[in-house]
Legacy VTK file of the C-alpha trace (Angstrom):
# vtk DataFile Version 3.0
C-alpha trace
ASCII
DATASET POLYDATA
POINTS 175 float
-24.109 -114.043 -87.559
-24.527 -111.571 -85.013
-21.700 -110.264 -82.949
-22.822 -111.696 -79.761
-22.923 -115.301 -81.152
-19.560 -114.784 -83.070
-17.989 -113.600 -79.991
-19.730 -116.585 -77.948
-18.030 -118.978 -80.135
-14.673 -117.469 -79.880
-14.845 -117.588 -76.222
-16.202 -120.973 -75.961
-13.287 -122.360 -78.281
-10.816 -120.538 -76.057
-12.306 -121.593 -73.064
-11.867 -125.306 -74.536
-8.182 -124.569 -75.585
-5.275 -126.240 -73.774
-1.571 -126.426 -74.124
1.743 -125.660 -72.579
2.618 -122.546 -74.274
0.778 -120.092 -76.452
1.323 -121.794 -80.004
-0.080 -125.024 -78.493
-3.318 -123.069 -76.921
-3.642 -121.141 -80.307
-3.690 -124.553 -82.339
-6.046 -125.933 -80.025
-8.490 -123.096 -80.060
-8.378 -123.256 -83.778
-9.345 -126.872 -83.502
-11.970 -126.317 -81.083
-13.592 -123.425 -83.134
-13.356 -125.690 -86.226
-15.428 -128.488 -84.338
-18.027 -125.956 -83.197
-18.377 -124.560 -86.711
-18.669 -127.693 -88.560
-21.911 -128.472 -86.409
-23.345 -125.252 -88.044
-24.948 -124.910 -91.440
-23.005 -123.844 -94.413
-24.703 -120.371 -94.261
-23.695 -119.886 -90.742
-20.068 -120.969 -91.148
-19.855 -118.383 -94.249
-21.354 -115.641 -91.846
-18.746 -116.201 -89.125
-16.001 -116.089 -91.870
-17.474 -112.649 -92.852
-17.689 -111.419 -89.464
-14.168 -112.602 -88.609
-12.874 -110.445 -91.508
-14.994 -107.609 -90.598
-12.997 -107.605 -87.301
-9.700 -108.241 -88.897
-10.540 -105.020 -90.899
-11.690 -103.203 -87.982
-8.438 -103.922 -86.232
-6.447 -102.978 -89.364
-4.983 -99.552 -87.613
-1.476 -98.109 -87.106
-1.924 -97.945 -83.268
-2.345 -101.794 -82.942
0.545 -102.284 -85.696
2.616 -100.043 -83.382
1.858 -102.462 -80.504
2.326 -105.366 -82.402
5.775 -103.918 -83.663
7.199 -103.190 -80.162
5.714 -106.743 -78.658
7.454 -108.728 -81.638
10.505 -106.704 -82.098
9.260 -105.807 -85.725
6.162 -106.768 -87.379
5.627 -107.786 -91.242
2.443 -107.496 -93.030
1.713 -110.961 -92.585
2.642 -111.024 -88.872
0.278 -107.997 -88.279
-2.437 -110.220 -89.749
-1.461 -113.323 -87.304
-1.633 -110.950 -84.588
-5.121 -109.709 -85.453
-6.284 -113.242 -85.650
-4.775 -113.738 -82.161
-6.313 -110.462 -80.759
-9.730 -111.686 -82.063
-9.044 -114.953 -80.218
-8.531 -113.350 -77.066
-12.318 -112.687 -76.933
-14.616 -109.404 -77.223
-13.395 -107.599 -74.101
-9.644 -107.857 -74.815
-10.459 -106.982 -78.464
-12.558 -103.970 -77.620
-10.142 -102.931 -74.929
-7.163 -102.739 -77.497
-9.038 -101.095 -80.101
-9.316 -98.241 -77.341
-6.084 -98.544 -75.901
-3.412 -100.711 -77.570
-1.249 -100.578 -74.442
-3.885 -102.744 -72.776
-2.226 -105.599 -74.191
0.326 -105.399 -71.463
-2.046 -106.851 -68.908
-2.694 -109.866 -71.313
1.135 -110.532 -71.452
1.663 -110.066 -67.612
-1.256 -112.597 -66.877
0.321 -115.340 -68.706
2.329 -117.863 -66.637
5.392 -117.215 -68.638
5.161 -113.576 -69.551
8.619 -113.582 -71.313
7.294 -116.418 -73.747
4.001 -115.029 -74.924
3.002 -115.439 -78.590
0.773 -112.565 -79.743
-0.072 -114.679 -82.785
-2.511 -117.155 -84.110
-2.413 -117.935 -87.504
-4.622 -120.974 -87.103
-7.748 -119.207 -86.087
-7.605 -117.672 -89.583
-8.358 -120.802 -91.250
-10.987 -122.449 -88.767
-14.252 -121.476 -90.507
-12.693 -122.807 -93.991
-11.670 -126.084 -92.463
-14.882 -126.339 -90.910
-16.686 -125.599 -94.129
-14.689 -128.236 -95.865
-15.732 -130.762 -93.085
-19.105 -129.600 -93.339
-19.656 -129.442 -97.051
-16.689 -131.147 -98.552
-16.235 -128.013 -100.732
-13.853 -125.072 -100.263
-15.383 -122.166 -98.545
-15.877 -119.400 -101.237
-17.593 -116.391 -99.960
-17.224 -112.942 -100.895
-15.402 -111.118 -97.949
-15.302 -107.589 -96.636
-12.284 -105.803 -98.433
-9.505 -104.708 -96.275
-8.748 -101.234 -96.644
-5.687 -100.408 -98.741
-4.013 -98.631 -95.636
-4.367 -98.954 -91.775
-6.419 -96.486 -90.527
-5.219 -93.798 -88.162
-1.942 -91.810 -88.379
1.428 -93.872 -89.318
4.220 -93.772 -87.091
7.925 -93.937 -87.297
10.269 -96.259 -85.376
11.505 -93.347 -83.400
8.092 -92.450 -82.207
6.763 -95.467 -80.674
8.582 -95.060 -77.220
6.357 -91.974 -76.915
3.424 -93.394 -78.377
3.528 -96.579 -76.271
5.546 -96.106 -73.209
4.499 -99.047 -70.956
4.868 -101.582 -73.900
8.087 -99.875 -74.821
9.360 -100.215 -71.304
8.174 -103.755 -71.057
9.554 -104.918 -74.129
12.344 -102.854 -75.339
13.269 -101.235 -71.593
LINES 1 176
175 0 1 2 3 4 5 6 7 8 9 10 11 12 13 14 15 16 17 18 19 20 21 22 23 24 25 26 27 28 29 30 31 32 33 34 35 36 37 38 39 40 41 42 43 44 45 46 47 48 49 50 51 52 53 54 55 56 57 58 59 60 61 62 63 64 65 66 67 68 69 70 71 72 73 74 75 76 77 78 79 80 81 82 83 84 85 86 87 88 89 90 91 92 93 94 95 96 97 98 99 100 101 102 103 104 105 106 107 108 109 110 111 112 113 114 115 116 117 118 119 120 121 122 123 124 125 126 127 128 129 130 131 132 133 134 135 136 137 138 139 140 141 142 143 144 145 146 147 148 149 150 151 152 153 154 155 156 157 158 159 160 161 162 163 164 165 166 167 168 169 170 171 172 173 174
């Protein structure tokens, strides 16, 4: 599946999503994505899953982890996975902007109806392709996926460096 088709499906599911808060919108987006995918061939669902993991790996970076750490007031390995799935779910433009400048995520927060209640995680998106595959084939999705790097790319940070590295995020979430 090429990048354009992947992002079009993410955007379509995002556009269909509803809910009163971020968690409900995440679950709704994942459900709509599952519905969109299960109408595709098994090979297309597998290709979507591989592409999803390529973007998960691309976003496995220290600077994004630093942003997630500030936004969440801490960020475990699992929470960082859920954050990156959420980031993919925001669509290509937001994803690419965050890769260039993690502080661009502040604009996403400020665009929410209740900025104090934004949940920058969406674990459910990580399972949409697998759920669609089961619905389509009655079998588990078992496809070779790109391996995540052992360590995030970029320069590791310390807690003390975060206010200097991400001053706008720090001021908004910690200030």
